[in-house]
N, C-alpha and C positions, 0 to 999 in steps of 0.2 A: 326512462325516467324513476328516482326512487320515490317511493310513499311517505307523503308527512302525516303527520297527526294520527299517530297510529293507536294513540293510545287514547280509552274513551274515561272520564270523569267516574263511573260505575266503578268500570276496572281497575282503576287508581286505589279506589277506597279498598276495594273488595283483593286486593292481590296481599298476600302473606307469604311465598316461596321466594326464600330468598336469590339474590340474582339481578341484572340488569337488564330493564327493559328500554327499547327505546322507541322513542317518539315520530324523530325525525329532524334534519336539520341541525344533528350534535345533541339535541335533548336526551337528555336519558334519566328514568328511575329507579333510582337505585335501596333495593328491599333489604336491610338486613337483620339477622339476629341475634340479640344479646341477651344479657341478665335481667335487662327489664321491657323484654319483651320484641314485636316486630318494630323495627322503624325504617320511615320511607325516608328519599330527600333527593334534591333534584340535582342532576350533574351536566354540563358542557364540556362534551367533547370535541377536540380539536388536535390536528395535528401542528406542530411546533419545528419551522423548517432550521432554527438556527438551531434547536436542539436535536434536531432528527428523529423524534419522536411524539408519542400521543401524550395532549395532558389533560387533563381534568380539571375542572375550575365546578365550584359550589355554587349553588345558585337558591339556595335555601330548602328548609326543613317543610315537610310535607304532615298535616294539613297547613299550615300556616301560609305555607305557598302555593296556590292552589295550582293547579292545570294551566289555566289561562294565563296565569302570573309568569307561572315556568317557562311558557310557549316566550311571551313578550321580551324575558332577561335572554331568552337565548337569541333570539333575532338581533337584540342589541350588540349581543356578542360577535355576532354573524357581521353585522356592519362594522364592527371594530376593524375587523379582520381584512375587511374588504380594502380598507384603507389603509392596509399593513402595519395595524397596529396590535401589538400581543395583549389579549382580555386581561389573561392575569397581571402581566406587570403595568397594566392602564389600572388596574382595580388595587393592585398594591400603592402606585403612585397616589392615587386620590385618599384611600387610607394615612398614608403620612400626614398629607397636605391638611386634614381636617382632625388630625391630632395636634398639630402644630398650632393649626388655628382653635384648639381647644384650648391650649397649653397658655397662646396671646389671650383669648377670653377670658381676662379675670375681673373679679366685681369689684368695684368700688369700695367694698368691704376689707376685699381680699390685699387688696393693694393699700388699702390702710393700714395693716397689719404686718404685711411686710416694709413698710416705710417706716412704722415705729420701730421696729426690730433691728433693721439695720441701723437706725440712727440715737436708740437707746443709749449705748456708749458712750456718746459724745455729748450728753444732755447730763447735765451736773447733777439735776435734781430727778427722782422717780417720781416727784408729785408732778412735776411737766409732763410724763409719758402720760400719766393717769391721767391729767386736765385731756388731753388731746384724745385720747381712747373715751374718756365720759362724754365730750360734748359729741365726737362726732356718734357715737352711737345713738345718743337720745334726739339727736335732733337731723342727722344726714341719712341716717341705716332706715328709718320708717320709710323714707323717701326714697332713694334710690341705690342704696347699700346692697341689696341684692341684683344688682343692673350691671352687663359687662359696663368697664369701666368707657368702653370706645364709644358706646350708647348717650353719653349724658353730655348733656346739652344747655344752654341758657336758663331755657325754659324750667332742670329739674332743677336747676341751682337755686332758681328764683324761689319755685317752689317751696324748697328747704329754708329758706332765710323770710321771706316774708311774713311770715306766721310772728317773727319775732325780734324784726328790724326794727319797728318803731318801738317796741315793749322793752329788750333788750339790746338798745343799738350795742354796745361793749360786748357781748356776749357773742352776739352775732358778724359783729366785725372780724373779732377772732375765728370763729369758724368758716366765714369765708377765706381767710389766709391757709386754714388747713384744706381747704376742699380743692385749692389751688394748687397747697404744695402736694397734696397727693397726686394730683392728676399731671401738674410737670412731673414728677416722679414717676409717673406710667409711661408721658411721654418719651421721656430718656430713653425707656426702658423698649421701646416699642410697641407697645401693648395702647397704644391709641395714635392719632392721626390728627392737626389741623389747629385752631385755635384756643386755647385754652376758655373755658366757657366762666368758673370762678375770676377772671381775671376783669377788674374794680375799670381801669381805664379803658373806653372806645366798647366795654359791655353791661357792666353791671350798672356803672357811672347811669346809663341814659334811663335804667329802669327801675332804680332805687334812690331814694334821698342821700344825700350823705349825711353820715354821723356828725358832722361841726354843722348842719341845717338842723337835724334832728335837737343835737345839745340845745340853740337858740330858742325851740320852739316849747324845747320839755327840760329845762336845766337840771344840771346834777347836783344834785344834793348830797353834799359834804357832809362825814359824819362828826363829830364834834370832834375838840383839841382844845386841851387846857391852853388858854391866853398869857399870852407872854411874863404878863407882867406879875400872876401867880406860880411862877415856876419857881423863887427862894424860898416860899414856903410851903408849896407842896414837897418839893426835895427835905425841906427839914423836918416835916413832918412824917417823910418816908422813910429818913434817915433812922428814924426811931422806932420804926415797929420791928419785931424780930422776924426772922424767918427766912427761908431760900427765895420765895418770892417776892419781900421786896428788894434782898440782894440782887435779883435777878432783874427784878424793874430797874431800880438802880444802874447795873451795867448797860442794860439796851438803851436807856435817855443817855447817857455820857456815851457810849459811842454809838448811836442810832443803829443799830444793827437791828435784821430783821429776827422776829420770835424763831423762825429755826437756828439760826447761827447761836444765838444767847442759850437753845437748850443746849446744842449740840456743844460747846463750850467746854473745853476739855480742862482740867484741873492740872497746874503744871508747876511743878517745887521749883524754888529756885534756883539761881546760877552763879557761877563764878562770870564776873565782869571784869576783865581787866587784871587790878588787885584785889577787890572788895567781892559782894556779891549784889547784884543787880537788884537796886533801891526796889525794882516794881512788884516786888514777890519780897516785903515785909512785913512783921506786926505792927500792931500798936506800937508794942512797945522797943518796935526799931531791930525787934530779934530774927537773923536772916532762914531762908528758907520754909518759909509760911507757904501754901497754896493759893495761888492767883487762877481765876478765870484767864483762857486765851483763847481769841481766835482764830484759824489758821488759815491762810488765805484758799485753801481747797473748796472751804466752807463758804466761800463769797462768791457771790454771783462772778462779780469781775477781780481776777486773779492779775492784780497787779504787778507780782513780782514773779512770775509764769512757775511753772512747777516747783513743789516743793513744799517742804513745812514752815516756810516764811510766815510772819507772824504779823495780821493785819492789825490788832488790837489786844492790848494786855492791861487789864484794871486789876488794882488792888489797894487794902486800905494801906496808907500814908507811916514814914515814920513818926514816931513819937515826936511832938515838941512842933511839928507843921499843922499850920491853921487849917483847921476843917472847914470846906466847901463841899456843898452837893453830897453829901454823905459819907466826907473825910476819903475820897476817892480819887486816884491819880489815872490817868489814861497816857501811855504811852504804842506809839505808831511809829510806824517805818524810818522817818524824820525825826522821833527824838520823840521826850515826855513833853505831856502837854494837860496844861493845869486849865479846868474849867471855871473860870470865872464869871458866867453870866452868858455863854455863847448862847446865841441865840437857835433853841434846838426846842420845837413847839410840838407842846406834851399832849399825849391823849394821858386818859384816864381806862384804860380796858385792862391795863395791867398783864400779866404773862399767864401762858399756859392756862387758860379757863379762870383766873383767880380775879377777874375785874371788881368783884363783889367787896375785895376786902380794902381797896384805895380809892380812896376823895379828898378833894382839896375843895376850899374855898365854899362854893354852895352845893357843893357834893354832887358833883355831875359825875354820870358814868354810862354806860353804852357809848364810851367811843372808841374808833378803831388803833389798833397798832402799828399804824401806820401814819397816823395824823401827824405827827412828828416830823416826818421827812420828807 
């Protein structure tokens, strides 16, 4: 019978002669001399019948792995061989499975960034992607951003939403939807399983009051808007004011465009239309070739004309002799020219591009929102 446990802890610690030192049951201490001095490690030696030769499997370095630990690891490999399992093949399989599990164990923040990166090109506005990232970083990352996406449950989602659900219901609602979208993305990528804990019906609706109920308890305070009856006087006053800001505000009122659309509207020269020049680009004196602002479909939220440079709105001064109304401007769209004579356009007084203080009408209201007229 072969002798086992031949090595002693003191001998292992003191041994400095390079070589292989057997302990028994396939366990060996390997001592090597290198540029950094003497190094020691543990090996498990066994015969592989499939290859027809001996193989050595590393069990760890000394002293990180003690003599007692090395014997336990060698015994474990011996039990695998008794079951007909190759120890090295078994170890490689386990490592591959662990690498796969680590790859799948993405955190919520990693999934968030991957979702935004894969969908950013389909969003019309860079601001939209910025709002996604900002809101999730502010309210979600501190709660479970660094946790594996598989471990996120209803309790964690509610923990992130509850502090702002009653005080900022609109923001909280958007964040809930964004959490749900990211978790759906993770589920489609097989990074998590089970129900989506951010889903409203059947999950959060049992734990949080609906935003509709919250609005009844705490009504939404709308921003001020100009009364419709004061619109004529305001537009007349606005038309008398010089400068780009006044013209931009006129353009925004007549087209009901958003601020970004107005600020990004290019100036286009008059073009031939049939046998003459497009009347939407003439000067007050009726001279062709004047520049006028145009909103392209690609700048608008809904692309009614599909892809391409089609115009949603074009606005310019009317030719000489035409009656002036609302700043003597004319609006033309995809269905022809529209003359605005008292169209119902509720108006705000904030102005465009941070120039709110320059405009007032009637009682001198200010501090209104640009979207008050929409």
